[in-house]
C-alpha positions in Angstrom: -67.3 90.9 33.4 -68.6 88.9 36.0 -65.4 87.2 36.3 -64.1 90.6 37.3 -66.3 90.0 40.5 -65.2 86.8 40.9 -61.4 88.0 40.9 -61.9 90.5 43.4 -64.2 88.2 45.8 -67.1 90.7 45.4 -70.0 89.3 46.6 -73.6 89.1 44.9 -76.6 88.5 47.1 -79.3 85.8 46.5 -81.6 88.7 45.6 -79.4 90.1 42.9 -79.9 87.6 40.1 -81.3 89.7 37.9 -78.0 91.8 38.2 -75.8 88.9 37.5 -78.3 88.0 34.4 -77.5 91.4 33.1 -74.1 91.3 33.8 -73.6 87.8 31.9 -75.7 89.1 29.1 -73.4 92.3 28.8 -70.2 89.9 28.9 -71.3 87.4 26.4 -71.5 84.5 29.2 -74.3 82.1 28.8 -77.7 82.6 30.9 -78.4 80.1 33.3 -78.2 76.4 31.9 -82.2 75.9 32.8 -82.8 78.5 30.3 -80.7 77.4 27.6 -82.4 76.3 24.7 -81.5 72.4 23.7 -78.8 71.8 20.7 -81.4 70.5 17.9 -80.4 67.6 15.4 -82.8 66.1 12.8 -82.1 62.5 14.3 -80.1 61.2 17.2 -79.2 57.5 17.4 -79.1 56.3 20.6 -76.5 53.5 21.1 -73.2 53.2 18.9 -72.9 49.2 18.3 -72.8 47.6 15.5 -76.3 48.5 14.2 -76.3 52.4 15.5 -73.3 52.9 14.1 -74.0 51.3 11.0 -77.3 53.2 10.4 -75.5 56.2 10.9 -73.6 55.4 7.7 -76.3 54.4 6.1 -78.1 57.7 6.8 -75.2 59.8 5.7 -75.2 57.8 2.2 -78.5 58.2 1.4 -78.8 61.0 -0.9 -82.3 62.0 0.3 -80.9 62.0 4.0 -77.3 63.3 3.3 -78.3 66.6 4.4 -79.9 65.8 7.8 -78.2 66.8 10.8 -77.2 63.3 12.7 -76.2 62.8 16.5 -74.7 59.5 17.5 -74.8 59.1 21.1 -72.3 56.3 22.8 -72.0 55.2 26.2 -68.5 54.0 25.8 -65.3 55.4 25.3 -63.9 56.2 21.9 -63.5 52.9 19.7 -59.7 52.0 19.7 -59.6 50.6 16.3 -58.9 47.1 14.6 -55.5 45.7 14.2 -55.6 42.7 11.9 -52.2 41.5 13.2 -53.3 41.0 16.6 -55.1 37.5 17.6 -58.6 36.9 16.6 -61.2 38.3 19.1 -64.2 36.2 20.6 -66.9 38.5 19.5 -67.8 37.6 15.8 -70.9 38.0 13.7 -71.9 35.4 10.9 -72.8 37.8 8.2 -75.4 36.9 5.3 -75.6 38.2 1.6 -78.3 40.5 2.5 -76.0 41.9 5.1 -73.0 42.0 2.6 -75.2 44.1 0.3 -75.6 46.8 2.7 -72.1 46.8 3.6 -71.2 47.1 -0.1 -73.7 50.1 -0.6 -72.2 52.1 2.3 -68.6 51.6 1.0 -67.2 49.5 4.0 -67.2 45.8 2.6 -64.0 46.2 0.6 -62.3 47.6 3.6 -63.4 44.6 5.8 -62.5 42.0 3.3 -58.9 43.7 2.9 -58.7 43.1 6.5 -59.9 39.4 7.3 -63.3 38.0 6.7 -63.7 34.3 6.2 -65.9 32.8 3.7 -68.2 29.9 4.3 -68.3 27.3 1.9 -70.0 24.7 3.8 -72.5 24.0 7.1 -73.3 20.9 8.4 -75.8 20.3 11.3 -76.5 17.1 12.8 -78.0 15.6 15.7 -76.4 13.7 19.1 -79.3 11.5 19.8 -80.0 10.2 16.0 -78.2 9.9 12.6 -80.1 13.2 11.4 -78.1 15.8 9.8 -78.5 18.4 7.1 -75.8 20.0 4.9 -75.5 22.9 2.9 -72.9 23.7 0.3 -72.3 27.3 -1.5 -72.2 25.7 -4.8 -76.2 25.0 -4.3 -76.7 28.4 -4.0 -74.3 29.9 -6.1 -73.5 32.1 -3.3 -71.1 31.8 0.1 -73.5 30.6 3.0 -72.2 33.1 5.3 -68.9 35.3 6.1 -67.4 35.2 9.7 -66.2 39.2 10.6 -65.1 39.9 13.9 -67.3 42.7 15.6 -64.4 44.9 16.1 -63.9 44.9 12.5 -67.0 45.7 11.5 -67.1 48.8 13.8 -63.6 49.9 12.6 -64.7 50.0 9.0 -68.1 52.0 9.7 -66.3 54.2 12.3 -63.8 54.9 9.5 -66.4 55.8 6.9 -68.3 58.0 9.5 -64.9 60.1 9.6 -64.3 60.1 6.2 -67.4 60.2 4.2 -70.1 61.3 6.8 -69.9 65.0 7.7 -73.4 65.5 8.6 -73.0 62.8 11.5 -71.7 64.0 15.0 -70.4 61.1 17.3 -70.5 61.6 21.2 -68.8 59.3 23.1 -69.1 58.5 27.1 -72.9 60.1 26.5 -75.6 58.1 28.5 -78.9 59.5 28.2 -80.7 59.7 31.4 -84.1 60.8 30.4 -86.3 60.5 27.2 -89.5 62.8 26.6 -90.9 62.1 23.6 -93.5 64.3 21.5 -96.8 62.7 22.9 -98.6 65.8 23.9 -100.3 68.0 21.5 -98.2 70.9 20.5 -94.9 69.3 21.1 -93.4 68.5 17.9 -89.7 67.2 18.8 -88.0 64.7 21.5 -86.2 65.8 24.4 -83.1 64.1 25.2 -81.2 64.6 28.5 -77.6 63.0 29.2 -76.2 62.5 32.6 -73.8 64.9 32.2 -76.6 67.6 32.1 -76.5 68.4 28.1 -79.7 68.3 26.4 -80.8 67.9 23.0 -83.6 67.8 20.6 -84.5 66.1 17.4 -87.5 65.2 14.9 -86.9 61.4 15.5 -84.8 59.3 18.0 -83.9 56.0 17.2 -83.3 53.6 19.9 -80.2 51.3 19.0 -79.4 50.7 22.6 -79.7 47.2 23.0 -82.1 44.6 25.0 -82.8 47.4 28.0 -83.6 49.8 25.6 -84.5 53.6 27.5 -85.9 54.5 24.2 -88.3 51.8 24.2 -89.2 52.4 27.9 -90.1 55.8 27.1 -92.1 54.6 24.0 -94.1 52.5 26.7 -94.6 49.5 24.3 -95.3 46.1 25.3 -92.5 43.6 25.3 -92.5 39.8 25.2 -89.5 38.4 26.9 -88.1 35.1 27.8 -85.1 34.3 29.9 -83.8 31.0 28.8 -82.1 30.3 32.1 -79.2 29.3 29.7 -76.1 30.9 28.9 -73.8 31.1 25.9 -70.0 30.3 25.7 -67.7 32.1 23.2 -64.0 31.2 22.7 -61.2 31.5 20.0 -59.9 28.1 19.2 -56.8 27.0 17.6 -57.7 23.9 15.4 -55.5 21.2 13.6 -55.2 22.7 9.8 -57.5 21.3 7.0 -57.3 21.3 3.6 -59.7 24.2 3.6 -61.4 25.2 7.2 -64.3 27.0 5.5 -67.0 24.6 6.9 -69.6 26.0 9.8 -70.5 23.1 12.1 -73.5 22.6 14.6 -74.1 19.7 16.8 -77.2 19.5 19.1 -76.2 17.6 22.0 -78.1 16.9 24.9 -77.4 20.1 26.8 -77.6 22.5 23.8 -76.4 23.4 20.5 -72.4 23.9 20.0 -70.9 25.4 17.0 -67.9 26.2 15.3 -67.5 29.3 12.8 -64.1 29.3 10.7 -62.0 32.1 11.1 -58.9 31.1 9.2 -57.5 27.7 8.2 -56.0 27.7 11.8 -58.5 29.6 14.0 -62.3 28.9 14.7 -64.7 30.5 16.6 -66.7 28.8 19.2 -70.5 29.6 20.3 -71.6 26.8 22.9 -75.2 27.2 24.4 -75.7 25.4 27.3 -77.1 25.2 30.9 -76.2 28.4 33.4 -74.0 25.7 35.7 -72.0 23.8 32.6 -71.2 27.2 31.0 -69.6 28.9 34.3 -67.6 25.4 34.8 -66.5 25.3 30.9 -65.4 29.1 31.4 -63.1 28.6 34.1 -62.1 24.8 33.4 -58.5 24.0 33.2 -57.3 24.3 29.5 -56.6 20.7 28.6 -59.9 19.8 30.3 -61.6 22.8 28.3 -60.1 21.5 25.0 -61.1 17.9 25.8 -64.9 18.7 26.4 -64.5 20.6 23.3 -63.6 17.9 21.3 -66.1 15.4 22.8 -68.8 17.6 22.3 -68.5 16.9 18.4 -67.2 13.6 18.2 -68.8 11.8 21.6 -71.2 9.0 20.4 -74.5 9.4 22.7 -76.9 6.7 23.6 -79.5 6.7 20.6 -82.9 5.2 20.8 -83.0 2.2 18.0 -86.6 3.2 17.1 -85.4 6.7 16.1 -82.4 5.5 14.2 -84.3 3.0 12.2 -87.4 5.9 11.8 -84.5 8.0 9.9 -82.9 5.2 8.1 -86.3 4.3 6.8 -87.1 7.9 5.6 -83.6 7.6 3.8 -84.4 4.8 2.0 -88.2 5.8 1.0 -86.3 9.1 -0.6 -83.8 6.9 -2.3 -80.8 7.7 -0.2 -80.2 4.0 1.1 -76.6 4.7 1.6 -77.5 7.0 4.9 -75.8 9.8 5.8 -72.1 10.9 4.8 -71.6 12.7 8.4 -68.2 14.6 8.3 -66.4 16.0 11.3 -65.0 19.0 12.4 -61.2 19.7 12.7 -59.8 18.8 16.1 -59.2 21.6 18.8 -55.5 22.1 19.7 -55.8 24.7 22.2 -57.8 27.8 23.1 -56.7 31.3 23.1 -55.8 32.5 26.5 -58.7 35.4 27.9 -60.9 34.5 24.8 -63.4 32.3 27.1 -66.7 34.6 27.9 -70.3 34.0 29.0 -73.5 35.6 28.3 -77.2 35.1 29.3 -79.4 34.0 26.5 -83.2 34.7 26.1 -86.0 36.0 23.6 -87.3 39.6 23.4 -89.8 41.1 21.0 -91.4 44.5 21.1 -95.1 44.5 20.1 -94.2 47.8 18.1 -91.2 49.2 16.7 -92.6 53.1 16.2 -94.4 55.8 18.0 -94.4 59.3 16.8 -90.9 60.7 16.8 -89.2 57.1 17.8 -88.1 54.0 16.1 -86.7 51.1 17.6 -83.4 49.0 15.7 -81.6 45.8 16.6 -81.7 44.3 19.9 -83.8 47.1 21.2 -86.6 45.7 19.0 -85.8 42.3 18.9 -83.5 39.4 20.6 -83.0 35.9 19.8 -81.0 32.6 20.5 -77.6 32.6 18.4 -78.3 28.8 17.3 -79.1 30.3 13.7 -76.7 33.2 13.4 -79.4 35.9 12.7 -79.5 38.1 15.3 -77.2 41.0 13.9 -78.5 40.2 10.6 -82.1 41.1 11.6 -80.7 44.4 12.9 -78.9 45.2 9.7 -81.9 44.3 8.0 -83.9 47.0 10.1 -81.6 49.5 9.0 -82.3 48.9 5.3 -86.1 49.3 5.8 -86.0 52.3 8.3 -83.6 54.3 5.9 -85.9 53.4 2.9 -88.8 54.8 4.9 -87.5 57.8 6.1 -86.3 58.5 2.6 -89.9 58.1 1.4 -90.7 60.5 3.8 -88.4 63.5 3.3 -89.0 63.1 -0.5 -92.8 63.6 0.4 -92.2 66.4 2.4 -93.4 64.9 5.7 -91.6 64.8 9.0 -88.8 62.6 9.9 -90.8 61.4 13.0 -94.2 61.0 11.2 -96.0 57.8 12.3 -97.3 57.4 8.9 -94.1 56.5 7.1 -92.5 54.9 10.5 -95.1 52.4 10.2 -94.0 51.4 7.0 -91.1 50.6 8.4 -92.5 48.8 11.1 -94.7 46.5 8.6 -91.5 45.6 6.9 -89.6 44.9 9.7 -92.5 42.8 11.2 -92.9 40.8 7.9 -89.3 39.6 7.9 -88.5 39.4 11.7 -91.3 37.4 13.1 -91.1 34.2 11.3 -87.2 34.0 12.1 -88.2 34.8 15.6 -90.8 32.2 15.8 -88.7 29.8 14.1 -85.4 30.1 15.9 -87.6 30.2 19.2 -89.2 27.0 18.0 -85.9 25.2 17.5 -84.5 26.2 20.9 -87.6 24.8 22.5 -87.8 21.4 20.2 -83.8 20.7 21.3 -83.9 21.8 24.8 -85.4 18.1 25.7 -84.2 14.6 25.2 -88.0 13.2 25.4 -88.1 10.3 22.4 -91.3 11.4 20.7 -89.8 15.1 20.6 -86.5 13.7 19.4 -88.3 11.6 16.7 -90.4 14.5 15.6 -87.2 17.0 14.9 -84.8 14.2 13.5 -87.3 13.5 10.9 -87.8 17.2 10.2 -84.3 17.7 9.9 -83.5 14.7 7.8 -86.5 15.6 5.6 -85.2 19.0 5.0 -82.1 17.6 3.9 -83.2 15.0 1.5 -85.8 17.6 -0.2 -84.1 20.2 -2.1 -87.0 22.8 -2.5 -87.1 22.9 0.9 -83.5 23.1 1.6 -83.2 26.1 -0.7 -86.3 28.0 1.1 -84.9 27.5 4.5 -81.1 28.6 3.0 -82.7 31.7 1.1 -84.1 33.0 4.5 -81.2 32.3 6.3 -79.1 34.5 3.7 -81.7 36.9 3.9 -83.6 37.2 0.7 -87.1 36.4 2.0 
């Protein structure tokens, strides 16, 4: 009916708001936006990256939570999908066994392996300032050490599963959150979310999967411990000389930081090089041939060694019955770098003092961020998913609300127990390998070699890296 007034340019004065409201009511047109009740969901997930999207699938696949209405808010445009016939991308993840178990449980692992996932059979880590090294082989642990998968492949698998098997999950792209109000006041039972578009929603539980600068975390008002390492990571996709079996992950600690090769296929390898800001920027824009030369030097160049440290490492080997020394191997030679695959990103450490409050929880980088040298960052996020879904299912089964802090604290306790030792360990490794001081080099070299020489210690490290402890 209001449209009739508009059609004939009939004017309604400011003092006629009641009349306009009556006309809208009679015509079925919505009332003033400010008076509209926000659309309600049981769970809203802020952030549709690897962790947020996988969490949505895990909730949908859980029998206890399958009837819960879930909204996934993603600021980016709709995902374009993954094409296995196109060149390898430069954003990859080293997936451990625990994460693979999660992918299998939600029905996405087979889809990934049918595309292109590389199984890592061996790993070698060694020190450039001494002869210390550690080697892992899959036959020592009865499992692959890890699997390398492109991030776009993981996203494609989980988004496909969302479309096919998650009718309770709604995905909204290009939806950026402007404001979050948590149920901190007495009498307020729901969280309120407002988008930049003006749309409003409410929910029993909002989950922050919105990265290191999480808006949800800021609204929770929890303390955050963070460190800017003032270093950058460089990634690229490399073509290497063909080997008999390119299934080895390589990492070498050189004076400027760790450099790693992660196998993608017999012909291609992914680079992750952590270094100074100045060198990272130089390497990103260096001429192709010079960049390739720098890469091969990083793994093969003989750096000056301290004779005392070399003798100490050799003495430890002799003492433990390894008088032959270390049988060090070298990675395949880099032939070229895929055009446009070089990219850099800042490195740092972050940990929230709490992962939960009434009506809210944090997962992934919103809760913790660490150096990529151990390849554990995204695996911790997927581990968060397992713990959180388990705690939410327990709450619903017990008749409690999804945002009940008592049950959310169970998730936090499990997450902290799992994450804190890894976060401290990786930060400690970064600190140890960020200096060339002789006493520190001696300490870390002996520690690395001792771990390699004692199978029981090596087994503990490997099981934790694979997600079992």
